[in-house]
Short mmCIF file of the C-alpha atoms (twelve columns), coordinates in Angstrom:
data_MODEL
# 
_entry.id   MODEL 
# 
loop_
_atom_site.group_PDB 
_atom_site.id 
_atom_site.type_symbol 
_atom_site.label_atom_id 
_atom_site.label_alt_id 
_atom_site.label_comp_id 
_atom_site.label_asym_id 
_atom_site.label_seq_id 
_atom_site.Cartn_x 
_atom_site.Cartn_y 
_atom_site.Cartn_z 
_atom_site.pdbx_PDB_model_num 
ATOM 1   C CA . ILE A 1   -0.103  -0.121  -0.295  1 
ATOM 2   C CA . GLY A 2   1.443   3.526   -1.004  1 
ATOM 3   C CA . PRO A 3   0.181   6.743   -1.969  1 
ATOM 4   C CA . ASP A 4   -1.426  5.728   -5.339  1 
ATOM 5   C CA . SER A 5   -2.807  3.342   -3.952  1 
ATOM 6   C CA . PRO A 6   -6.577  3.677   -4.954  1 
ATOM 7   C CA . PRO A 7   -9.607  3.498   -2.116  1 
ATOM 8   C CA . ALA A 8   -10.257 0.727   -0.155  1 
ATOM 9   C CA . PHE A 9   -13.847 -1.361  0.861   1 
ATOM 10  C CA . LEU A 10  -12.715 -4.195  3.040   1 
ATOM 11  C CA . VAL A 11  -14.583 -6.832  4.164   1 
ATOM 12  C CA . HIS A 12  -14.013 -9.060  6.780   1 
ATOM 13  C CA . ASN A 13  -15.618 -11.847 8.633   1 
ATOM 14  C CA . ALA A 14  -15.321 -11.476 12.592  1 
ATOM 15  C CA . ASN A 15  -14.682 -15.094 13.721  1 
ATOM 16  C CA . ASP A 16  -12.757 -15.821 10.926  1 
ATOM 17  C CA . ARG A 17  -9.718  -18.452 10.929  1 
ATOM 18  C CA . VAL A 18  -8.233  -17.967 8.686   1 
ATOM 19  C CA . VAL A 19  -7.066  -14.301 8.087   1 
ATOM 20  C CA . PRO A 20  -7.134  -12.888 12.227  1 
ATOM 21  C CA . TYR A 21  -9.061  -9.568  12.013  1 
ATOM 22  C CA . GLY A 22  -5.859  -8.413  13.986  1 
ATOM 23  C CA . SER A 23  -4.333  -8.092  10.020  1 
ATOM 24  C CA . THR A 24  -7.391  -5.987  9.043   1 
ATOM 25  C CA . ASN A 25  -7.068  -3.490  11.247  1 
ATOM 26  C CA . LEU A 26  -3.357  -3.464  10.264  1 
ATOM 27  C CA . LEU A 27  -4.722  -2.458  6.612   1 
ATOM 28  C CA . MET A 28  -6.926  -0.218  7.774   1 
ATOM 29  C CA . ASN A 29  -4.030  1.452   9.615   1 
ATOM 30  C CA . ARG A 30  -1.965  2.049   6.682   1 
ATOM 31  C CA . PHE A 31  -4.672  3.678   4.646   1 
ATOM 32  C CA . GLU A 32  -5.650  5.910   7.504   1 
ATOM 33  C CA . GLU A 33  -1.800  6.531   7.371   1 
ATOM 34  C CA . LEU A 34  -1.643  7.599   4.169   1 
ATOM 35  C CA . ASN A 35  -4.861  9.308   4.474   1 
ATOM 36  C CA . LYS A 36  -6.694  7.160   1.988   1 
ATOM 37  C CA . PRO A 37  -10.168 6.480   1.637   1 
ATOM 38  C CA . ARG A 38  -11.244 2.874   3.382   1 
ATOM 39  C CA . ALA A 39  -14.041 1.715   4.930   1 
ATOM 40  C CA . LEU A 40  -14.284 -1.906  6.413   1 
ATOM 41  C CA . HIS A 41  -17.630 -3.815  6.762   1 
ATOM 42  C CA . CYS A 42  -17.671 -7.064  9.138   1 
ATOM 43  C CA . GLU A 43  -19.334 -9.590  8.922   1 
ATOM 44  C CA . GLU A 44  -20.161 -12.330 11.768  1 
ATOM 45  C CA . THR A 45  -19.998 -15.339 10.234  1 
ATOM 46  C CA . ARG A 46  -16.706 -18.008 10.323  1 
ATOM 47  C CA . ALA A 47  -16.101 -18.543 6.746   1 
ATOM 48  C CA . HIS A 48  -13.466 -17.272 5.391   1 
ATOM 49  C CA . LEU A 49  -14.503 -16.717 1.816   1 
ATOM 50  C CA . ILE A 50  -17.318 -14.048 1.345   1 
ATOM 51  C CA . ASP A 51  -19.049 -14.652 -2.477  1 
ATOM 52  C CA . VAL A 52  -21.881 -12.048 -2.294  1 
ATOM 53  C CA . MET A 53  -23.600 -13.665 -5.151  1 
ATOM 54  C CA . ALA A 54  -23.298 -16.849 -2.973  1 
ATOM 55  C CA . VAL A 55  -24.408 -16.209 0.475   1 
ATOM 56  C CA . ASP A 56  -27.417 -15.624 1.533   1 
ATOM 57  C CA . HIS A 57  -29.391 -12.977 -0.009  1 
ATOM 58  C CA . GLN A 58  -29.865 -10.718 3.191   1 
ATOM 59  C CA . GLN A 59  -26.060 -10.771 3.390   1 
ATOM 60  C CA . GLY A 60  -25.578 -10.415 0.015   1 
ATOM 61  C CA . MET A 61  -27.752 -7.459  -0.003  1 
ATOM 62  C CA . LYS A 62  -26.049 -6.089  3.000   1 
ATOM 63  C CA . ILE A 63  -22.206 -6.570  1.417   1 
ATOM 64  C CA . ILE A 64  -23.673 -4.955  -1.561  1 
ATOM 65  C CA . GLN A 65  -25.804 -1.868  0.095   1 
ATOM 66  C CA . ALA A 66  -22.921 -0.910  2.475   1 
ATOM 67  C CA . GLN A 67  -20.487 -0.833  -0.323  1 
ATOM 68  C CA . TYR A 68  -22.331 1.071   -2.539  1 
ATOM 69  C CA . ALA A 69  -23.398 3.556   0.088   1 
ATOM 70  C CA . TRP A 70  -19.900 4.102   0.975   1 
ATOM 71  C CA . LEU A 71  -18.520 4.029   -3.052  1 
ATOM 72  C CA . LYS A 72  -21.606 6.880   -2.862  1 
ATOM 73  C CA . GLN A 73  -19.965 8.890   -0.548  1 
ATOM 74  C CA . ILE A 74  -16.375 8.684   -1.750  1 
ATOM 75  C CA . LEU A 75  -17.176 9.533   -5.696  1 
ATOM 76  C CA . SER A 76  -19.666 12.861  -3.539  1 
ATOM 77  C CA . GLU A 77  -16.421 13.728  -1.492  1 
ATOM 78  C CA . THR A 78  -13.673 13.581  -3.574  1 
ATOM 79  C CA . SER A 79  -15.234 14.038  -7.226  1 
ATOM 80  C CA . THR A 80  -17.218 16.527  -9.207  1 
ATOM 81  C CA . SER A 81  -19.205 13.639  -11.284 1 
ATOM 82  C CA . THR A 82  -22.665 13.799  -12.433 1 
ATOM 83  C CA . LEU A 83  -22.873 10.576  -11.759 1 
ATOM 84  C CA . SER A 84  -25.785 11.401  -8.620  1 
ATOM 85  C CA . PRO A 85  -27.958 7.277   -8.188  1 
ATOM 86  C CA . THR A 86  -30.926 7.768   -5.964  1 
ATOM 87  C CA . LYS A 87  -31.355 4.687   -4.201  1 
ATOM 88  C CA . ALA A 88  -29.187 1.534   -3.535  1 
ATOM 89  C CA . PRO A 89  -29.012 -0.895  -6.640  1 
ATOM 90  C CA . THR A 90  -30.599 -4.120  -7.013  1 
ATOM 91  C CA . PRO A 91  -28.038 -6.885  -7.758  1 
ATOM 92  C CA . THR A 92  -29.096 -8.364  -10.549 1 
ATOM 93  C CA . VAL A 93  -27.251 -11.260 -12.817 1 
ATOM 94  C CA . ALA A 94  -27.035 -10.892 -16.448 1 
ATOM 95  C CA . SER A 95  -28.999 -13.556 -17.673 1 
ATOM 96  C CA . GLU A 96  -27.861 -17.031 -18.785 1 
ATOM 97  C CA . ASP A 97  -28.037 -20.564 -19.690 1 
ATOM 98  C CA . THR A 98  -26.941 -23.355 -17.150 1 
ATOM 99  C CA . SER A 99  -24.120 -25.380 -18.249 1 
ATOM 100 C CA . LEU A 100 -25.886 -28.759 -17.421 1 
ATOM 101 C CA . ARG A 101 -28.552 -31.357 -18.613 1 
ATOM 102 C CA . PHE A 102 -31.986 -31.839 -17.519 1 
ATOM 103 C CA . ARG A 103 -34.692 -33.646 -17.756 1 
ATOM 104 C CA . VAL A 104 -37.242 -33.108 -20.684 1 
ATOM 105 C CA . ASN A 105 -40.297 -34.397 -22.366 1 
ATOM 106 C CA . GLU A 106 -40.471 -34.551 -25.462 1 
ATOM 107 C CA . ASN A 107 -43.709 -35.592 -26.783 1 
ATOM 108 C CA . GLY A 108 -43.968 -38.356 -24.264 1 
ATOM 109 C CA . ARG A 109 -40.593 -39.192 -24.026 1 
ATOM 110 C CA . ILE A 110 -38.394 -38.468 -21.465 1 
ATOM 111 C CA . ILE A 111 -34.782 -36.985 -22.855 1 
ATOM 112 C CA . TRP A 112 -31.949 -35.516 -20.919 1 
ATOM 113 C CA . ARG A 113 -30.114 -32.431 -22.779 1 
ATOM 114 C CA . GLY A 114 -28.682 -29.359 -22.331 1 
ATOM 115 C CA . CYS A 115 -28.619 -25.790 -23.514 1 
ATOM 116 C CA . ASN A 116 -27.315 -25.843 -27.099 1 
ATOM 117 C CA . TRP A 117 -29.701 -28.557 -27.312 1 
ATOM 118 C CA . VAL A 118 -32.011 -25.620 -26.843 1 
ATOM 119 C CA . LYS A 119 -30.779 -23.564 -29.423 1 
ATOM 120 C CA . VAL A 120 -31.315 -25.738 -32.435 1 
ATOM 121 C CA . VAL A 121 -35.011 -25.263 -32.445 1 
ATOM 122 C CA . PRO A 122 -35.817 -22.381 -29.246 1 
ATOM 123 C CA . GLU A 123 -39.211 -21.445 -30.961 1 
ATOM 124 C CA . THR A 124 -39.955 -24.910 -29.902 1 
ATOM 125 C CA . ARG A 125 -37.723 -25.926 -26.857 1 
ATOM 126 C CA . CYS A 126 -37.697 -23.481 -24.676 1 
ATOM 127 C CA . SER A 127 -42.298 -23.988 -24.418 1 
ATOM 128 C CA . PHE A 128 -41.320 -27.100 -22.627 1 
ATOM 129 C CA . ASP A 129 -42.090 -27.869 -19.350 1 
ATOM 130 C CA . GLY A 130 -38.291 -25.737 -17.251 1 
ATOM 131 C CA . VAL A 131 -36.504 -25.035 -20.500 1 
ATOM 132 C CA . SER A 132 -36.799 -21.302 -20.196 1 
ATOM 133 C CA . SER A 133 -35.735 -20.843 -16.339 1 
ATOM 134 C CA . ALA A 134 -32.911 -23.549 -17.180 1 
ATOM 135 C CA . CYS A 135 -32.211 -21.890 -20.796 1 
ATOM 136 C CA . SER A 136 -32.640 -17.962 -19.557 1 
ATOM 137 C CA . ALA A 137 -30.468 -16.580 -21.938 1 
ATOM 138 C CA . THR A 138 -31.667 -18.401 -24.776 1 
ATOM 139 C CA . CYS A 139 -34.850 -18.362 -23.934 1 
ATOM 140 C CA . GLY A 140 -34.907 -14.729 -23.448 1 
ATOM 141 C CA . SER A 141 -36.548 -15.178 -20.039 1 
ATOM 142 C CA . SER A 142 -34.179 -13.094 -17.728 1 
ATOM 143 C CA . ASP A 143 -36.990 -11.446 -16.370 1 
ATOM 144 C CA . VAL A 144 -38.487 -14.947 -15.151 1 
ATOM 145 C CA . CYS A 145 -37.494 -15.087 -11.427 1 
ATOM 146 C CA . GLU A 146 -37.550 -18.706 -10.931 1 
ATOM 147 C CA . ASP A 147 -36.617 -22.402 -10.643 1 
ATOM 148 C CA . THR A 148 -36.797 -24.937 -12.996 1 
ATOM 149 C CA . PRO A 149 -38.960 -27.271 -12.159 1 
ATOM 150 C CA . SER A 150 -36.306 -29.821 -14.436 1 
ATOM 151 C CA . ARG A 151 -34.492 -32.383 -12.819 1 
ATOM 152 C CA . LEU A 152 -30.575 -31.811 -13.768 1 
ATOM 153 C CA . LYS A 153 -27.761 -33.881 -14.039 1 
ATOM 154 C CA . VAL A 154 -25.498 -32.947 -11.604 1 
ATOM 155 C CA . VAL A 155 -21.358 -33.833 -11.605 1 
ATOM 156 C CA . ARG A 156 -19.742 -35.260 -8.275  1 
ATOM 157 C CA . TYR A 157 -17.265 -34.794 -6.921  1 
ATOM 158 C CA . ASP A 158 -15.966 -37.792 -8.258  1 
ATOM 159 C CA . GLY A 159 -16.964 -36.790 -11.767 1 
ATOM 160 C CA . SER A 160 -20.083 -39.322 -11.662 1 
ATOM 161 C CA . GLU A 161 -23.850 -37.906 -12.586 1 
ATOM 162 C CA . VAL A 162 -26.660 -37.849 -10.183 1 
ATOM 163 C CA . ALA A 163 -30.238 -36.369 -10.634 1 
ATOM 164 C CA . ARG A 164 -30.834 -33.417 -8.709  1 
ATOM 165 C CA . GLY A 165 -33.528 -30.697 -8.838  1 
ATOM 166 C CA . CYS A 166 -33.702 -27.483 -7.186  1 
ATOM 167 C CA . GLY A 167 -35.364 -28.468 -3.804  1 
ATOM 168 C CA . TRP A 168 -32.477 -30.373 -3.183  1 
ATOM 169 C CA . VAL A 169 -30.120 -27.241 -3.680  1 
ATOM 170 C CA . ALA A 170 -32.853 -25.360 -1.222  1 
ATOM 171 C CA . ASN A 171 -31.533 -28.016 1.648   1 
ATOM 172 C CA . LYS A 172 -28.065 -26.308 2.107   1 
ATOM 173 C CA . PRO A 173 -27.788 -23.446 -0.412  1 
ATOM 174 C CA . ARG A 174 -25.092 -22.216 0.850   1 
ATOM 175 C CA . ARG A 175 -22.412 -24.786 -0.790  1 
ATOM 176 C CA . ARG A 176 -24.868 -26.470 -3.366  1 
ATOM 177 C CA . CYS A 177 -25.827 -22.923 -5.408  1 
ATOM 178 C CA . LYS A 178 -21.830 -23.053 -5.883  1 
ATOM 179 C CA . ILE A 179 -21.459 -26.413 -7.744  1 
ATOM 180 C CA . ASN A 180 -21.696 -24.866 -10.997 1 
ATOM 181 C CA . GLY A 181 -25.120 -24.626 -13.646 1 
ATOM 182 C CA . LEU A 182 -26.795 -24.676 -10.369 1 
ATOM 183 C CA . ARG A 183 -27.094 -20.940 -9.622  1 
ATOM 184 C CA . GLU A 184 -28.581 -20.372 -13.121 1 
ATOM 185 C CA . ALA A 185 -30.844 -23.647 -13.277 1 
ATOM 186 C CA . CYS A 186 -32.416 -21.965 -9.208  1 
ATOM 187 C CA . ARG A 187 -32.143 -18.812 -9.773  1 
ATOM 188 C CA . ASP A 188 -34.707 -17.707 -7.019  1 
ATOM 189 C CA . THR A 189 -33.276 -20.241 -4.649  1 
ATOM 190 C CA . CYS A 190 -29.914 -19.086 -4.953  1 
ATOM 191 C CA . GLY A 191 -30.827 -15.294 -4.975  1 
ATOM 192 C CA . VAL A 192 -29.935 -14.281 -8.087  1 
ATOM 193 C CA . CYS A 193 -32.744 -12.341 -9.320  1 
# 
């Protein structure tokens, strides 16, 4: 940290067992010595990693709103910018298709397909039950905040696949929403919309 360092908004878990809270205080003290804008947002969890899009919705919103308020204050104190937001933004996630294969009932036949299959004939395939919520980018349904009712092929730690639904994700959302492809398919459960 030196004279050319930018302002810093730090987030730390008070009970972090990997990086002690005192380390963050040392960092804050250094910013203070340099008279640099700084803020510290403290969470009361044990986790070392904070991913605002993967933590529960309320905790993520608290962090985003605290950061937004701080940035707004910094801009008003140090800038002549005409940017003047009036309220905290609602976090949005770009519309994304799930990378997972999902179960589809095509004319009475149960098949497992992915969003690349939907892209071939989206005007027909997006109308199949559960497809538009699993393939929100392809089907143009990013404004719909819902979980897909389809079962999904989830890749397990050993590389095998198992069929699971968003109800399974809801049992342990903090961990399971981090699994590749589930956030995009279980948008409501994972709090991405």
